[in-house]
C-alpha positions in Angstrom: 34.1 -20.8 6.1 30.3 -21.1 5.5 29.1 -18.8 2.7 26.1 -17.3 1.8 23.4 -19.3 -0.7 20.5 -17.5 -2.1 18.2 -20.7 -2.9 16.6 -19.2 -7.0 12.1 -20.1 -6.9 11.9 -18.5 -10.0 13.7 -17.0 -13.3 11.7 -15.1 -15.8 11.0 -15.4 -19.0 13.7 -14.3 -21.4 15.4 -12.7 -19.0 19.8 -12.8 -17.9 19.4 -15.3 -17.0 17.0 -17.5 -18.7 20.0 -17.0 -21.4 22.9 -18.0 -19.2 21.1 -21.4 -17.5 20.2 -20.1 -14.3 17.5 -22.4 -13.0 15.1 -23.0 -10.6 16.9 -24.5 -7.3 20.3 -23.4 -8.0 21.7 -20.9 -5.1 23.3 -17.6 -5.3 26.3 -17.1 -3.3 28.2 -13.9 -5.2 28.5 -11.7 -7.6 31.3 -9.6 -8.4 33.4 -11.6 -6.1 31.1 -10.4 -3.1 27.8 -12.0 -0.9 25.0 -10.9 -0.5 24.0 -10.1 2.2 20.4 -9.1 2.0 18.4 -7.6 -1.4 20.3 -4.1 -1.2 23.5 -5.7 -1.0 21.6 -7.7 -4.8 20.3 -5.0 -6.5 23.0 -2.6 -6.0 25.8 -5.3 -7.7 23.3 -6.4 -10.0 23.5 -2.8 -11.8 26.7 -2.9 -13.5 26.8 -3.2 -17.4 29.3 -6.1 -16.4 29.0 -8.1 -13.7 30.4 -11.8 -12.9 28.2 -13.9 -10.9 28.9 -17.4 -9.1 26.0 -19.6 -9.5 26.2 -23.6 -7.7 23.5 -26.1 -9.0 21.8 -28.2 -7.9 24.4 -31.1 -8.9 26.4 -29.4 -6.4 28.4 -27.4 -9.8 29.6 -23.8 -9.3 29.5 -21.7 -12.2 31.0 -17.8 -12.9 29.1 -16.4 -14.9 29.8 -13.6 -17.2 28.1 -11.7 -17.8 27.3 -8.2 -20.6 24.4 -6.3 -19.8 23.0 -2.5 -20.0 22.9 -0.5 -16.8 20.2 -1.2 -14.2 19.2 -3.8 -16.9 17.7 -6.8 -14.3 19.1 -10.3 -14.2 15.5 -11.9 -14.5 16.1 -13.8 -10.7 13.5 -14.0 -8.4 14.7 -15.2 -4.7 13.1 -17.4 -3.1 13.5 -15.1 0.5 12.3 -11.3 -1.0 14.5 -10.1 1.5 17.5 -12.2 0.7 17.3 -12.5 4.4 15.2 -12.9 7.5 13.2 -10.6 8.0 12.4 -8.3 11.1 9.8 -7.7 13.1 8.8 -4.4 15.1 10.4 -3.6 18.5 7.9 -0.9 19.0 4.3 -1.1 21.0 2.8 1.6 19.2 -1.6 2.9 21.0 -2.5 2.7 17.2 -0.9 -1.1 16.0 -4.0 -2.0 14.0 -2.5 -6.2 14.6 -2.6 -5.3 17.9 -6.5 -5.0 17.1 -6.5 -7.9 15.8 -8.9 -11.2 17.3 -7.5 -14.4 17.8 -7.6 -17.5 15.6 -6.7 -15.7 12.6 -3.8 -16.8 10.7 0.2 -16.5 11.6 1.7 -14.5 9.0 -1.0 -12.1 10.2 0.5 -11.6 13.3 3.8 -10.8 12.1 4.6 -6.2 13.1 7.3 -6.1 10.5 9.6 -2.6 10.6 11.8 -3.0 8.3 13.8 -0.5 5.7 14.2 -2.9 3.4 10.7 -3.3 2.9 9.9 0.3 2.8 12.2 -0.1 -0.9 10.9 -3.0 -1.9 7.7 -2.3 -0.9 6.4 0.7 0.0 6.1 0.0 3.2 6.5 2.6 6.0 8.6 2.3 9.0 10.0 3.9 12.8 13.1 4.2 12.3 13.8 2.8 15.5 14.4 -1.0 14.3 17.1 1.6 11.2 20.7 0.4 12.2 23.4 3.4 11.6 24.5 0.5 9.0 21.2 0.2 7.8 21.0 4.1 6.7 25.0 4.2 5.5 23.6 1.2 3.4 20.8 3.2 1.9 23.0 6.0 1.3 26.8 4.1 -0.2 23.4 2.3 -2.5 21.1 5.6 -2.8 18.1 2.8 -2.5 15.0 4.8 -2.6 12.2 6.3 -1.7 12.5 5.5 1.7 8.4 5.9 3.3 8.3 6.7 7.6 6.3 6.8 9.9 6.9 9.3 12.1 3.1 10.3 13.7 5.5 12.9 15.6 8.0 15.3 15.4 8.1 15.7 19.7 10.3 13.4 20.7 8.9 12.9 23.9 5.5 12.7 22.3 7.0 9.8 19.9 7.8 8.2 22.1 4.9 7.6 24.6 3.2 6.7 21.3 5.2 4.3 19.7 5.9 2.8 23.1 10.0 2.5 22.7 12.0 5.5 25.0 15.0 5.2 21.9 11.9 6.5 19.3 12.8 10.0 19.7 16.3 10.0 18.8 15.5 7.6 16.0 14.5 11.3 14.4 18.0 11.9 13.5 18.1 9.8 10.6 16.4 11.4 9.1 18.3 14.5 8.7 21.0 12.3 7.2 19.1 11.0 4.6 18.3 14.3 4.3 22.3 15.5 3.7 22.7 12.5 1.3 19.4 13.6 -0.8 17.6 10.0 -0.6 14.2 10.2 -1.4 12.0 10.4 1.1 8.1 9.9 2.0 6.5 10.1 5.2 2.9 9.5 6.8 1.3 10.4 10.4 -1.2 8.5 12.0 -3.5 11.1 14.0 -4.7 9.7 17.3 -7.9 12.3 18.8 -6.3 14.3 20.8 -2.9 12.8 21.0 -0.9 14.4 17.9 -3.6 16.9 16.3 -4.2 19.4 16.7 -1.0 21.6 17.6 1.2 18.7 17.0 0.0 18.4 14.2 1.1 22.0 13.6 4.2 20.9 14.7 4.5 18.5 13.2 3.9 20.0 9.7 6.2 22.6 10.2 9.0 20.7 11.4 8.9 18.1 7.6 8.8 20.8 5.6 12.5 21.1 6.6 13.5 18.0 4.7 11.8 19.7 1.4 11.7 18.5 -1.2 13.9 15.0 -0.6 10.6 14.4 2.3 7.9 14.7 -1.3 4.8 14.6 0.7 3.6 13.7 4.3 0.4 11.4 4.1 -2.4 12.5 7.5 -4.2 9.5 8.4 -6.3 8.9 11.2 -6.1 5.6 13.2 -8.4 2.6 12.2 -10.0 0.9 15.4 -10.8 -2.5 15.7 -13.6 -3.3 18.0 -11.2 -5.4 19.7 -8.9 -2.3 22.2 -9.3 -4.8 25.3 -6.8 -3.9 27.4 -5.2 -1.3 25.0 -4.5 2.5 25.2 -8.5 4.2 24.8 -8.6 5.4 22.0 -11.6 7.8 20.4 -12.4 7.9 17.0 -12.6 11.1 14.6 -16.7 13.0 14.5 -17.8 15.3 11.7 -16.1 18.4 13.6 -13.0 17.5 13.9 -12.5 15.7 10.3 -13.0 19.2 9.4 -10.3 20.7 11.5 -8.1 17.9 10.6 -8.5 19.7 6.7 -8.5 23.1 7.8 -5.3 22.7 9.4 -3.6 20.0 5.9 -4.9 23.5 3.7 -3.8 26.0 5.1 -0.2 24.3 5.3 -0.9 23.3 1.6 -1.4 27.0 0.5 1.8 28.0 2.6 4.4 26.0 1.2 2.8 25.1 -2.5 3.9 29.2 -2.0 6.9 28.3 -1.6 8.1 25.2 -3.1 5.7 24.3 -5.9 3.7 21.4 -4.2 1.1 21.1 -1.9 3.5 18.7 0.0 1.1 17.1 3.0 -2.4 15.2 2.1 -5.3 14.7 3.8 -6.3 11.0 3.4 -9.8 9.6 1.9 -11.4 9.4 4.9 -11.3 12.5 5.5 -13.4 14.2 3.2 -16.0 11.5 3.7 -16.0 12.1 7.1 -16.6 16.0 6.9 -18.5 16.2 3.6 -16.6 18.1 2.4 -15.6 17.8 -1.8 -12.6 15.8 -2.8 -9.7 18.2 -3.9 -9.1 18.5 -7.9 -6.7 15.6 -9.4 -3.9 18.4 -9.4 -3.5 19.2 -6.0 -1.6 15.3 -5.6 1.2 16.9 -7.0 1.1 13.0 -8.7 -0.3 10.8 -6.2 3.1 10.1 -3.7 1.0 8.0 -1.8 -1.9 6.7 -3.3 -1.6 3.2 -1.4 -1.7 5.2 2.0 -5.9 5.8 0.7 -5.0 9.9 -0.3 -6.4 10.4 -4.0 -7.5 6.9 -4.2 -11.3 7.9 -4.8 -10.6 11.1 -6.8 -8.4 9.5 -9.9 -10.8 6.7 -9.8 -13.7 8.6 -10.6 -11.1 10.8 -12.9 -10.4 8.1 -14.6 -14.0 6.9 -14.5 -14.9 9.7 -16.3 -11.6 9.1 -19.3 -13.2 5.5 -19.7 -16.0 6.8 -20.4 -16.0 9.8 -22.5 -13.6 7.1 -25.1 -17.0 4.7 -24.9 -18.4 7.1 -26.1 -16.7 6.2 -29.4 -17.6 3.0 -29.9 -21.2 3.6 -28.4 -21.9 0.9 -31.0 -20.4 -2.1 -29.7 -22.3 -1.6 -26.6 -25.7 -0.3 -27.6 -27.3 -4.5 -27.1 -25.3 -4.7 -23.3 -28.0 -6.4 -21.3 -26.7 -8.1 -18.2 -27.5 -7.7 -14.1 -25.4 -7.8 -11.9 -23.7 -6.5 -8.6 -21.3 -4.9 -6.7 -19.6 -5.3 -3.4 -17.5 -1.6 -1.7 -16.7 -0.9 1.9 -19.3 2.3 3.2 -16.9 4.7 2.8 -16.6 4.5 -0.8 -20.8 3.6 -1.4 -21.7 7.1 -2.6 -18.7 7.2 -5.3 -19.0 3.6 -6.6 -23.1 4.2 -6.3 -22.7 7.2 -8.5 -20.9 5.7 -11.1 -23.2 2.9 -11.6 -25.8 5.1 -11.6 -24.1 6.8 -14.9 -23.4 3.7 -16.0 -27.3 2.9 -15.9 -27.8 6.1 -18.0 -26.3 5.4 -20.8 -26.6 1.3 -22.0 -29.9 1.0 -20.4 -29.7 -3.5 -20.5 -27.5 -3.0 -17.6 -28.1 -4.0 -13.6 -26.2 -2.7 -11.6 -26.5 -3.7 -7.5 -24.1 -2.1 -5.4 -24.0 -3.4 -2.0 -22.1 -1.4 1.1 -20.7 -3.9 3.3 -20.5 -3.8 7.1 -17.5 -4.4 8.5 -19.0 -6.8 11.5 -15.4 -9.1 11.2 -13.3 -5.6 12.8 -16.6 -3.6 13.6 -18.4 -1.0 12.6 -15.6 2.3 12.5 -13.9 0.5 10.0 -15.3 1.8 6.6 -12.0 0.9 3.7 -13.0 -2.4 1.2 -9.2 -3.1 1.7 -10.5 -4.8 5.1 -13.6 -6.7 4.1 -13.3 -10.4 5.2 -15.2 -12.6 2.9 -17.6 -13.8 5.2 -18.9 -10.6 6.2 -19.4 -10.4 2.4 -21.3 -13.5 2.5 -23.6 -13.4 5.1 -25.0 -10.1 4.3 -25.3 -11.3 0.0 -27.5 -13.7 1.1 -30.3 -13.4 -0.3 -29.5 -10.6 -2.2 -30.7 -10.0 -5.9 -26.9 -10.6 -7.1 -27.5 -10.7 -11.0 -25.1 -13.2 -13.1 -21.4 -11.7 -12.3 -20.5 -10.4 -8.7 -17.8 -7.4 -9.0 -15.0 -6.9 -5.7 -12.7 -5.0 -5.9 -9.4 -6.6 -6.0 -7.9 -5.1 -2.6 -10.5 -7.6 -0.6 -7.9 -9.3 -1.1 -4.1 -11.3 -0.3 -1.5 -9.9 -3.1 -1.8 -12.3 -6.1 -3.9 -15.0 -4.2 -7.5 -15.7 -3.9 -8.7 -15.3 -0.2 -9.9 -13.0 1.9 -8.1 -12.0 5.2 -10.4 -14.1 6.9 -9.0 -17.0 4.6 -12.4 -17.8 2.9 -11.4 -18.3 -0.8 -13.3 -17.3 -4.4 -14.2 -20.1 -5.2 -15.7 -20.9 -1.6 -17.7 -17.9 -2.3 -19.0 -18.2 -5.3 -20.2 -22.3 -4.2 -21.5 -20.2 -1.1 -23.5 -17.2 -3.3 -24.1 -19.4 -6.5 -23.2 -16.4 -8.6 -19.7 -15.7 -11.2 -17.5 -14.1 -8.7 -15.4 -11.1 -11.0 -12.5 -9.6 -9.5 -12.2 -5.1 -9.8 -8.8 -3.7 -10.1 -8.1 -0.2 -9.2 -8.3 1.8 -11.8 -11.0 3.5 -13.2 -10.9 2.0 -17.1 -11.1 -1.3 -15.3 -14.6 -0.5 -13.8 -15.5 -0.3 -16.4 -14.4 -2.6 -18.8 -14.8 -5.3 -16.0 -18.6 -4.1 -15.8 -19.1 -4.4 -19.3 -17.6 -7.7 -19.5 -14.8 -5.9 -22.6 
């Protein structure tokens, strides 16, 4: 019988695996005599204080390693395939799918539609449950893996089948009850489409989802993203200011009801709704600990608060930066531009030697309705900054780049941008502290 083997790509320095002589290029065969199907099995089996790990070395030798460790200590092994199994693609044909709105000719990986519950656990991806088998649900429950992030869209089974173009999409909601009964922590999302799952349907969905408190910790409501590449796709319209006000009123009303009974706000609007409606962002307490930052929920509030804390801290050490003198520039999406500009102006008032040029980049690549910085491309930035005053450095938000890489969505590299614009490019991490420190060159 052929045994499943998982190739090891990297061993973390100072880890248990390094101490045991496990090396890059070795193969993991089994843990505690059990073959590993995927990352679910591996993460569960290596938790114990005593484990036996079967490794096949590159010369063909097999080592059975007995390991004593603290409960939950990681071995420090990074696998060639992060899931330790094939990635599962999405079987839905959602009317709002962003990938269907991508232009042709981009790198192949950008067109892969995942709907894998294991990626939900590992990376925080949202899954529709339609690709999750009963065995997957049982393994999540057995291993008590959480949180699991679920893309609901609606709790109306018939409407959900229509929105996902999958006749099983309504039935898949029954899996939420199984996860709830087992005490699995969940977070939810609703991608809102105008005149489809908003209004009364949104009211129904929020009401239904409150039944899963407290294990369903939060639900975000985000507007559908519409690019200019929608030929032949389901006709969807963008939300306007009045629409955004209605959505926020619905969410705020539910927050008050739910907070009175459960002590949490539970349902949250993404930042886009407040900017579109022209309303002030909620205070930090309304975000219940920022459970959905990756969905753009509370990202601007947290950025502003961290920025103000960092500026207050600098007042203790103003002498160190009194002579700070530099001209630099930064880019952002049109959505966050007013806030980034205000932060830059505050810094220039205090550090009078600073000159900061803030540029809002129009998204010509995907279309002007896409206003977030995370979907900006290198070519749009280069084209719109050519001939502009950039100073000694150009600051870019980290989310314009692929995770851990120096490539933009359109495969333009940071080096190519530096050469095209003849300026040093610095990357600003996502926090307000990093914003201040990067501007000051700290």
